[in-house]
C-alpha positions as CSV (number, residue, x, y, z in Angstrom):
1,X,-29.4,-4.3,21.2
2,X,-27.4,-6.7,18.9
3,X,-24.0,-7.9,20.0
4,X,-21.6,-6.6,17.4
5,X,-18.3,-7.3,19.1
6,X,-17.7,-9.8,16.3
7,X,-17.8,-7.1,13.6
8,X,-14.2,-5.8,13.8
9,X,-12.8,-9.4,13.6
10,X,-15.2,-10.2,10.7
11,X,-14.2,-7.1,8.7
12,X,-10.6,-7.7,9.4
13,X,-10.8,-11.2,8.0
14,X,-12.8,-10.3,4.9
15,X,-10.3,-7.7,3.6
16,X,-7.3,-10.1,3.2
17,X,-9.7,-12.8,1.9
18,X,-11.4,-10.7,-0.8
19,X,-8.7,-8.3,-2.1
20,X,-6.5,-10.9,-3.9
21,X,-9.5,-12.5,-5.8
22,X,-10.6,-9.0,-6.8
23,X,-7.1,-8.3,-8.0
24,X,-7.1,-11.4,-10.2
25,X,-10.5,-10.5,-11.6
26,X,-9.2,-7.1,-12.6
27,X,-6.1,-8.6,-14.2
28,X,-8.3,-11.0,-16.2
29,X,-10.4,-8.0,-17.3
30,X,-7.3,-6.2,-18.7
31,X,-5.3,-9.1,-19.9
32,X,-7.9,-11.6,-21.0
33,X,-6.6,-11.4,-24.6
34,X,-3.2,-12.5,-23.4
35,X,-4.4,-15.4,-21.4
36,X,-3.5,-18.9,-22.6
37,X,-5.8,-21.9,-22.7
38,X,-4.5,-24.7,-20.4
39,X,-5.3,-28.3,-21.3
40,X,-5.3,-30.0,-17.9
41,X,-5.1,-33.5,-19.4
42,X,-1.9,-33.1,-21.4
43,X,0.0,-30.2,-19.8
44,X,3.1,-31.0,-17.7
45,X,5.5,-29.0,-15.5
46,X,9.2,-29.9,-15.3
47,X,10.1,-26.8,-13.1
48,X,8.6,-28.2,-9.9
49,X,10.8,-30.0,-7.4
50,X,7.7,-32.0,-6.1
51,X,9.1,-31.7,-2.5
52,X,5.7,-30.9,-0.9
53,X,4.1,-34.0,-2.6
54,X,6.7,-36.3,-1.0
55,X,6.6,-39.8,-2.5
56,X,3.2,-39.4,-4.1
57,X,4.4,-37.6,-7.2
58,X,7.9,-37.1,-8.7
59,X,9.5,-36.4,-12.0
60,X,7.6,-34.3,-14.6
61,X,4.4,-33.4,-12.8
62,X,0.8,-33.3,-14.2
63,X,-1.4,-30.2,-14.0
64,X,-1.8,-28.5,-10.6
65,X,-3.9,-25.5,-9.6
66,X,-1.0,-24.4,-7.5
67,X,2.5,-25.7,-6.9
68,X,5.6,-24.3,-5.2
69,X,9.2,-25.2,-5.0
70,X,10.9,-25.7,-1.6
71,X,13.4,-22.8,-1.9
72,X,14.5,-19.9,0.2
73,X,12.5,-17.5,-2.0
74,X,9.4,-19.5,-1.4
75,X,10.0,-19.1,2.3
76,X,10.5,-15.4,1.9
77,X,7.3,-15.1,-0.1
78,X,5.4,-17.0,2.6
79,X,6.7,-14.8,5.4
80,X,6.0,-11.6,3.5
81,X,2.4,-12.8,2.8
82,X,1.8,-13.7,6.5
83,X,3.0,-10.4,7.7
84,X,0.9,-8.5,5.1
85,X,-2.2,-10.4,6.0
86,X,-1.8,-9.9,9.7
87,X,-1.1,-6.2,9.3
88,X,-4.1,-5.6,7.1
89,X,-6.3,-7.7,9.5
90,X,-5.2,-5.8,12.5
91,X,-5.6,-2.4,10.9
92,X,-9.1,-3.1,9.6
93,X,-10.0,-4.6,13.0
94,X,-8.7,-1.5,14.8
95,X,-10.5,1.0,12.5
96,X,-13.8,-0.9,12.8
97,X,-13.4,-0.9,16.6
98,X,-12.8,2.9,16.6
99,X,-15.9,3.4,14.5
100,X,-18.0,1.4,16.9
101,X,-16.6,3.4,19.8
102,X,-17.2,6.7,17.9
103,X,-13.5,7.6,18.3
104,X,-12.5,7.6,14.6
105,X,-11.4,10.4,12.4
106,X,-13.1,9.7,9.1
107,X,-10.6,11.8,7.2
108,X,-7.8,9.4,8.3
109,X,-10.0,6.4,7.7
110,X,-10.4,7.6,4.1
111,X,-6.6,8.0,3.7
112,X,-6.0,4.5,5.1
113,X,-8.6,2.9,2.7
114,X,-7.0,4.7,-0.2
115,X,-3.5,3.5,0.8
116,X,-4.5,-0.2,0.7
117,X,-3.9,-0.2,-3.1
118,X,-0.3,1.1,-2.7
119,X,0.5,-1.5,-0.1
120,X,-1.1,-4.3,-2.0
121,X,0.8,-3.3,-5.1
122,X,4.0,-3.4,-3.1
123,X,3.3,-6.8,-1.7
124,X,2.5,-8.1,-5.2
125,X,5.7,-6.5,-6.6
126,X,7.9,-8.2,-4.0
127,X,6.1,-11.6,-4.6
128,X,7.0,-11.3,-8.3
129,X,10.6,-10.1,-7.6
130,X,11.2,-13.2,-5.4
131,X,9.3,-15.5,-7.8
132,X,11.1,-14.3,-10.9
133,X,14.5,-13.6,-9.2
134,X,14.3,-10.2,-10.7
135,X,15.6,-7.4,-8.5
136,X,16.4,-4.5,-10.8
137,X,13.5,-2.4,-9.3
138,X,13.9,-3.7,-5.8
139,X,15.6,-0.7,-4.2
140,X,13.3,1.8,-5.9
141,X,10.2,-0.1,-4.8
142,X,11.6,-0.5,-1.3
143,X,12.1,3.2,-1.0
144,X,8.4,3.8,-1.8
145,X,7.3,1.0,0.5
146,X,9.2,2.2,3.5
147,X,8.0,5.8,3.1
148,X,4.4,4.6,2.5
149,X,4.5,2.4,5.6
150,X,5.7,5.3,7.7
151,X,2.9,7.5,6.4
152,X,0.3,4.8,7.1
153,X,1.5,4.3,10.7
154,X,0.9,8.0,11.3
155,X,-2.5,7.8,9.5
156,X,-3.5,4.9,11.8
157,X,-2.3,6.9,14.8
158,X,-4.3,10.0,13.9
159,X,-7.4,7.9,13.1
160,X,-8.0,7.7,16.8
161,X,-9.5,11.0,18.0
162,X,-7.8,10.6,21.4
163,X,-4.5,11.2,19.7
164,X,-3.5,14.8,19.3
165,X,-3.1,16.3,15.8
166,X,0.3,18.1,15.7
167,X,2.2,19.8,12.9
168,X,5.0,17.3,12.9
169,X,2.7,14.3,12.5
170,X,0.8,16.1,9.7
171,X,3.9,17.3,7.9
172,X,5.3,13.8,7.9
173,X,2.3,12.6,6.0
174,X,2.2,15.6,3.7
175,X,5.9,15.4,3.0
176,X,5.8,11.8,2.0
177,X,2.8,12.5,-0.2
178,X,4.6,15.4,-1.8
179,X,7.7,13.2,-2.3
180,X,5.7,10.5,-4.0
181,X,3.9,13.1,-6.3
182,X,7.2,14.6,-7.3
183,X,8.8,11.2,-8.0
184,X,5.8,10.0,-10.0
185,X,5.6,13.2,-12.0
186,X,9.1,12.6,-13.2
187,X,8.6,8.9,-13.8
188,X,5.7,6.7,-14.8
189,X,2.7,9.0,-14.2
190,X,4.0,11.6,-16.6
191,X,4.8,9.1,-19.3
192,X,1.8,6.8,-18.9
193,X,-1.0,9.3,-18.0
194,X,0.0,12.8,-18.9
195,X,1.6,11.9,-22.3
196,X,-0.9,9.0,-22.8
197,X,1.9,6.5,-23.6
198,X,0.8,3.8,-21.1
199,X,-1.5,0.9,-21.5
200,X,-4.9,1.0,-19.9
201,X,-3.8,-1.0,-16.8
202,X,-0.8,1.2,-16.4
203,X,-2.9,4.3,-16.5
204,X,-5.4,2.9,-14.0
205,X,-2.4,1.9,-11.8
206,X,-0.7,5.3,-11.9
207,X,-4.0,7.1,-11.2
208,X,-4.5,4.7,-8.3
209,X,-1.2,5.9,-6.9
210,X,-1.7,9.6,-7.6
211,X,-5.2,10.1,-6.2
212,X,-4.3,8.9,-2.7
213,X,-1.1,10.9,-2.7
214,X,-3.0,14.1,-3.6
215,X,-5.5,13.5,-0.8
216,X,-2.7,12.7,1.6
217,X,-1.3,16.1,0.6
218,X,-4.4,18.1,1.3
219,X,-6.5,16.2,3.8
220,X,-4.0,16.3,6.7
221,X,-3.4,20.0,6.1
222,X,-7.2,20.6,6.4
223,X,-7.2,18.5,9.6
224,X,-4.4,20.5,11.0
225,X,-6.2,23.7,10.2
226,X,-9.3,22.4,12.0
227,X,-7.3,21.4,15.0
228,X,-5.6,24.8,15.2
229,X,-9.0,26.6,15.0
230,X,-10.2,24.6,17.9
231,X,-7.2,25.5,20.0
232,X,-7.6,29.0,21.3
233,X,-3.9,29.4,22.3
234,X,-2.7,28.8,18.7
235,X,-0.9,31.6,17.1
236,X,-1.9,32.9,13.7
237,X,0.0,31.2,10.8
238,X,2.1,34.3,9.9
239,X,3.3,34.6,13.5
240,X,3.9,30.9,14.3
241,X,7.6,30.5,13.8
242,X,7.6,27.0,15.1
243,X,5.1,26.0,12.3
244,X,7.3,27.8,9.8
245,X,10.3,25.9,11.0
246,X,8.4,22.6,10.7
247,X,7.5,23.4,7.1
248,X,11.0,24.3,6.2
249,X,12.3,21.1,7.7
250,X,9.7,19.1,5.8
251,X,10.7,20.7,2.5
252,X,14.4,20.1,3.1
253,X,13.7,16.4,4.0
254,X,11.5,16.0,0.9
255,X,14.3,17.4,-1.2
256,X,16.9,15.1,0.3
257,X,14.7,12.0,-0.1
258,X,13.8,13.0,-3.7
259,X,17.5,13.1,-4.6
260,X,17.9,9.6,-3.0
261,X,14.9,8.4,-4.9
262,X,16.4,9.5,-8.3
263,X,19.6,7.7,-7.5
264,X,17.9,4.4,-6.7
């Protein structure tokens, strides 16, 4: 037998390494016509403080593939990126290990993989907010990020077959998905996709948000139904008052969060 103990680490490392380049390729595909030609021999940059070059370069700098200013926002961008890379690495590593141990729920694995786009978009949004000193959408994006993170934590928890599927766990995921669907339906998705007023990249982006939310709405319910079928002591749905109470609580919480979202 081959030794595959290295596989989780390798897969965990590949995801953070490959996703950003793929993102830039996609941006180039959509925005190639807006790209500018850069003459490396004659271009200059006067917005760079040259701190990280020390005494080797100062004043108006020549072309660089990458440069950064020594500012608090640069530090925040770095910390955010480090945490994002570590989180993605650990999640992928954990899921691959569960697959090798035959202890993974593939329905939850699917939901996690689909959620990567939302988390990556959030990271990229915060990077741009910090980089541009633009914070008009900060609170709105933070609301979606926090709720998405909470949902993903539960998805990762339920990805392990040794963890019990309960209505509260499932309805937390379902409630957040329902919240995101409602918020998107009254916002960008309706304007860009339904009414067809968005550009191609906006339509692709909004569909990329909506499809995972729809699956997070239905897949956990299916999983709960399967778990209830396997439990012989479970009451029928119409007689399970505890389940009814959990559903009502979920709907109330979704309504409250939706109101908060509209205010942000």
